[in-house]
Structures are given as structure tokens and as C-alpha cells.
C-alpha positions in Angstrom: -138.6 -48.0 -88.9 -136.9 -51.3 -88.0 -135.2 -52.6 -90.6 -132.0 -54.4 -89.4 -130.2 -55.6 -86.4 -126.3 -55.8 -86.4 -125.2 -57.9 -83.4 -121.8 -58.3 -81.8 -120.6 -62.0 -81.2 -118.6 -62.6 -78.0 -120.0 -61.3 -74.9 -123.7 -61.2 -77.3 -124.5 -64.1 -78.6 -122.3 -66.1 -76.9 -122.1 -65.5 -72.9 -118.1 -64.2 -72.6 -117.1 -65.8 -69.1 -119.0 -69.0 -70.4 -117.3 -69.3 -73.4 -114.1 -67.9 -73.5 -112.5 -67.5 -69.6 -111.9 -71.7 -69.3 -110.7 -71.6 -73.0 -108.2 -69.2 -72.5 -106.4 -70.6 -69.4 -105.8 -73.8 -71.5 -105.0 -72.0 -74.3 -102.6 -69.2 -72.3 -100.8 -73.0 -71.0 -100.5 -74.4 -74.5 -98.4 -71.2 -75.7 -96.3 -71.5 -72.7 -95.2 -75.3 -73.4 -96.3 -75.5 -69.7 -94.0 -73.2 -68.1 -95.9 -70.9 -65.1 -93.7 -68.4 -65.1 -95.2 -67.5 -68.4 -98.0 -68.2 -68.3 -98.1 -65.5 -65.8 -96.5 -63.1 -68.0 -99.1 -63.9 -71.3 -102.1 -63.6 -68.8 -100.8 -60.6 -67.5 -100.6 -58.9 -71.4 -104.4 -60.0 -72.3 -105.7 -58.8 -68.8 -106.2 -62.5 -67.9 -107.1 -63.4 -64.1 -105.3 -66.6 -63.6 -106.5 -66.6 -59.6 -110.1 -65.6 -60.3 -110.3 -67.3 -64.1 -111.7 -64.7 -66.1 -110.9 -61.7 -67.9 -110.6 -58.7 -66.2 -113.0 -55.5 -67.1 -109.6 -54.1 -68.4 -108.9 -57.0 -70.5 -107.8 -55.4 -74.1 -108.6 -59.2 -75.3 -112.9 -57.7 -74.7 -113.1 -55.5 -77.6 -109.9 -56.7 -79.4 -109.1 -58.6 -82.4 -107.3 -61.8 -82.9 -104.0 -59.3 -84.3 -104.2 -57.3 -81.5 -104.1 -59.9 -79.2 -101.2 -61.7 -81.1 -99.4 -58.3 -80.8 -99.7 -58.2 -77.1 -98.1 -61.9 -76.5 -95.6 -61.6 -78.9 -92.7 -60.4 -77.0 -93.4 -63.0 -74.6 -93.0 -65.5 -77.7 -89.9 -64.9 -79.4 -89.9 -68.3 -81.1 -92.6 -67.1 -82.5 -93.7 -64.9 -85.8 -96.5 -62.5 -85.4 -98.4 -64.0 -88.5 -97.7 -67.9 -87.3 -99.0 -66.6 -83.5 -102.3 -65.0 -85.5 -103.1 -68.1 -87.3 -102.0 -70.4 -84.2 -104.7 -68.6 -81.4 -107.2 -68.8 -84.4 -106.8 -72.5 -84.6 -107.2 -72.8 -81.0 -110.3 -70.9 -80.6 -111.8 -73.5 -82.5 -111.5 -75.2 -79.7 -113.8 -73.3 -78.0 -117.1 -74.3 -76.5 -119.7 -71.7 -77.3 -121.9 -70.9 -74.5 -125.2 -68.9 -75.7 -126.1 -66.1 -74.0 -129.8 -67.1 -74.9 -131.1 -70.0 -76.6 -130.2 -68.6 -80.8 -131.9 -70.5 -83.1 -135.4 -69.9 -81.9 -134.3 -66.0 -81.2 -133.3 -65.8 -85.2 -135.8 -67.2 -85.8 -138.5 -64.9 -84.5 -136.3 -61.8 -85.2 -136.2 -63.1 -89.3 -139.9 -63.8 -89.0 -140.1 -60.0 -88.4 -138.9 -59.3 -91.6 -135.4 -57.8 -90.1 -131.8 -58.2 -91.7 -129.6 -59.6 -89.6 -126.1 -59.3 -89.3 -123.1 -59.5 -87.3 -120.4 -57.0 -86.8 -117.1 -58.9 -84.6 -113.2 -57.5 -83.8 -113.4 -61.9 -84.8 -112.1 -62.9 -88.1 -114.9 -63.5 -90.5 -113.9 -66.8 -91.4 -114.4 -67.9 -87.3 -117.1 -65.7 -87.0 -119.1 -67.7 -89.4 -117.7 -71.8 -87.8 -118.7 -70.6 -85.2 -122.5 -69.8 -85.9 -122.1 -72.5 -88.0 -121.6 -74.4 -85.1 -124.6 -72.9 -83.1 -126.5 -73.5 -86.1 -127.5 -70.0 -86.9 -125.6 -69.6 -89.9 -128.3 -69.6 -92.3 -129.5 -67.2 -90.0 -128.1 -64.5 -90.2 -127.9 -62.4 -93.2 -124.3 -60.7 -93.5 -120.9 -61.8 -91.2 -118.3 -59.1 -90.7 -115.3 -59.8 -89.4 -112.2 -56.9 -88.6 -110.6 -58.6 -91.6 -113.9 -58.4 -93.8 -112.2 -54.6 -95.3 -114.1 -52.4 -93.1 -112.2 -51.7 -89.9 -112.2 -53.3 -86.5 -114.9 -51.2 -84.0 -115.1 -48.6 -82.5 -114.7 -47.7 -85.6 -118.6 -47.4 -87.6 -116.9 -49.1 -91.2 -118.6 -52.7 -90.6 -122.2 -51.2 -89.5 -121.8 -48.5 -92.5 -121.0 -51.4 -94.6 -123.4 -53.5 -93.7 -125.8 -50.5 -94.3 -124.6 -50.6 -97.8 -125.0 -53.7 -98.4 -128.7 -53.9 -98.2 -129.1 -50.6 -99.0 -130.2 -49.2 -95.1 -129.7 -46.0 -93.5 -128.1 -45.8 -90.3 -131.2 -44.9 -88.4 -133.3 -48.0 -89.7 -130.8 -50.6 -87.5 -130.4 -51.4 -84.5 -126.6 -52.5 -83.1 -126.6 -54.6 -79.8 -123.4 -54.9 -78.0 -121.8 -55.8 -75.2 -119.2 -53.4 -75.0 -118.5 -49.5 -75.0 -116.5 -50.4 -78.3 -120.0 -51.7 -79.8 -121.7 -49.0 -78.6 -119.8 -46.0 -80.0 -119.2 -48.3 -83.2 -123.2 -47.5 -83.7 -123.4 -44.2 -82.5 -120.5 -43.1 -84.9 -123.0 -45.0 -87.5 -126.0 -43.1 -86.2 -127.7 -46.3 -85.2 -129.6 -47.0 -82.3 -127.5 -49.1 -79.5 -129.0 -51.2 -77.2 -126.3 -53.0 -74.5 -126.1 -56.5 -73.1 -124.7 -57.6 -69.9 -123.8 -61.0 -71.0 -120.0 -59.6 -71.3 -117.6 -57.9 -68.9 -118.9 -54.3 -68.8 -121.7 -53.4 -66.2 -124.5 -50.9 -67.2 -122.9 -48.2 -65.1 -119.9 -48.5 -68.4 -122.3 -49.2 -70.8 -125.3 -46.7 -70.0 -123.6 -43.7 -71.6 -123.4 -45.4 -75.0 -126.6 -46.8 -75.0 -130.2 -46.4 -75.7 -131.6 -49.2 -73.4 -129.7 -52.1 -71.8 -131.1 -55.8 -71.4 -129.5 -58.4 -69.2 -129.3 -60.5 -72.8 -130.3 -60.4 -76.2 -133.7 -63.3 -75.8 -135.0 -60.1 -74.1 -135.1 -58.0 -77.7 -138.4 -59.7 -78.8 -140.1 -58.4 -75.9 -139.0 -54.9 -76.0 -139.5 -54.8 -79.8 -142.9 -55.4 -78.9 -143.8 -52.4 -76.2 -142.1 -50.2 -79.5 -145.3 -51.7 -82.0 -142.3 -51.0 -84.1 -144.0 -51.1 -88.1 -141.3 -53.3 -89.2 -141.2 -53.4 -92.8 -140.6 -55.7 -95.8 -137.0 -56.6 -97.1 -135.6 -55.3 -100.0 -134.2 -57.5 -102.5 -130.0 -57.8 -100.9 -127.7 -55.9 -103.0 
């Protein structure tokens, strides 16, 4: 029985390119203090195409953690300590304009009305994720938020997803993992969950298909798919 859905954040709840591609150019320019040669080096380091104005499909920034991105940028910014650079990246991320992949408030309300636990597992920081969910008006609709710094590792390892199951006393086969990257889907598979890929990130169907039980255009199609499954949804238990 399906009892919960765990979502990735960037590229899943929020359209990746619409949210992060424009922001990245400004953030890199800020870090480089307007030095165009340095901006080019920073862009190459994280797989950002300055000409097209978006991340390449093989960009390590797509599924990487903020700390991993800081490590990639640090060699080109010798005046920054990695910890300070990570803090700066997180501060710059607070300025991003979130582009919802679909209207999220009604989606979360509809899923919550089905008595499903709803979670977010992201390779972003937990604090940053909570702030962005609050900005989107859905923080109260999400039962548990886990980030790379929550103590359970980062995707594609399944630690965050297994921690979600433990928190609500769920079996992994009662949980659906929804994400836009192979990191998300591999984590779901490793945890023993069903996996759904969405096309609001960078990866396309051929890349996601080997790791997904289902691929949807975006998360807004989830309720209609759930209706076709005739799933006997069970009421929530009290959380631990």
C-alpha cells in the first residue's frame, strides 16, 4: 500500500532551468567580482554554459551538494576558504526566484488529503530547503525535510530515504520516490522504493528510464496517475 511520497527539490518541485540557470550567471559573476576570464573558469568547473545560459546535462551541480560545488569552485578562488565559500553560496542561493514545476500548494493539499506522508530529500542543505519550501507556501504541507547535512548522507546513497521510513515507521515498499535525476532514482531503488522520474530537470527520458518505474512530465501529473492505480491508501499513523 502506498503511504508516502518523497520528493527531490530542485528539478522536481521546482523547475531546474527556470530556477537556477539565470541565477547561476549572476552568482558566478558575483564570486568572480566581474572578472570575465574567471567567470569562464568557474562556469567550466560546474558545467555551466555561459553562451546558452544554462547548466549542461553532465553538470556536477545538478545533483551535487552545496559543499561539493564549493570544492569545485575553491581552486579558482584562492582568497576564499572552502567553509566561507560554502556559506557565501548558501547566502547567494537565498536570492533565487523559485519557479514551481506545477502549482505546488494545490498539489500538496490534494496529496495530503489522501492521507499520504509527504517528504523532501534534497542534496541541498536542510535549512535552505526549508526556507525555499516556506517561500513557496508549502512548508506546512511537508511532513519531513532532509538535506545532505541532516546526518544521513547524500543521494545517490539511500540514507535520507531510509531515515524517512524510520521516522514514520514505514516499509520502503510503501513509499514512492520522485526525482528528476539518476541520483534521485538510484537512491530510491537502493532504498527499496518505487521510483518516478520527472522531466523538469536536466535529464531526459532515455537517461531516467533505466532507473524509473514511471516517467511523468512533471509532478502535477501524480494525482491522475495515483487515480489509475486504484491504490488502497492507508491512513497515517502518528509519527515517532
